[in-house]
C-alpha positions as a printed Julia matrix, in Angstrom:
66×3 Matrix{Float64}:
 -24.31  -24.91    5.98
 -22.99  -25.35    2.53
 -21.12  -22.72    0.54
 -22.69  -21.66   -2.69
 -20.78  -21.81   -5.94
 -20.22  -18.07   -6.23
 -18.17  -18.13   -3.01
 -16.05  -21.11   -4.12
 -14.85  -19.57   -7.39
 -11.29  -18.36   -7.35
  -9.4   -16.27   -9.87
  -6.86  -18.17  -11.9
  -4.55  -15.22  -12.47
  -3.56  -12.52  -10.07
  -3.6    -8.93  -11.29
  -0.11   -7.57  -11.94
   1.24   -4.33  -10.61
   1.47   -1.7   -13.3
   4.54    0.26  -14.32
   2.96    3.62  -13.57
   2.09    2.56  -10.02
   5.66    1.35   -9.51
   7.14    4.66  -10.68
   4.74    6.54   -8.41
   5.76    4.43   -5.4
   9.45    4.92   -6.11
   9.1     8.69   -6.51
   7.12    8.88   -3.26
   9.86    6.94   -1.47
  12.52    9.32   -2.8
  10.43   12.3    -1.65
  10.27   10.75    1.83
  14.07   10.5     1.99
  14.44   14.14    0.95
  11.88   15.09    3.61
  14.01   13.23    6.18
  16.88   15.54    5.33
  18.96   13.73    2.73
  20.54   15.65   -0.14
  18.3    15.58   -3.22
  21.17   14.95   -5.66
  22.36   11.99   -3.61
  18.85   10.51   -3.53
  18.36   10.81   -7.31
  21.56    8.82   -7.94
  20.42    5.9    -5.73
  18.77    2.82   -7.09
  15.33    1.79   -5.75
  16.74   -0.98   -3.53
  19.05    1.44   -1.71
  16.16    3.85   -1.18
  14.06    1.08    0.36
  16.8    -0.06    2.72
  17.31    3.51    3.94
  13.59    3.96    4.54
  13.48    0.86    6.74
  15.44    2.73    9.42
  14.52    6.43    9.18
  16.22    7.34   12.47
  19.59    6.28   11.04
  19.0     8.43    7.95
  18.33   11.48   10.08
  21.46   10.85   12.21
  23.72   10.38    9.17
  22.72   13.75    7.76
  23.49   15.75   10.9
């Protein structure tokens, strides 16, 4: 069977992630850290990369705060 043209078309550009979606994701990640038990002031001073690395291992975050 042959593929019709409408199935062979591909998009030339990929849609970009928006700034609002990025801010929403980052605020959700900070809320997750606070829910795990971290101090809210400490979380607000962190940069997004630090927040992500802490969320990769949530058990370690919970142990550090005890």
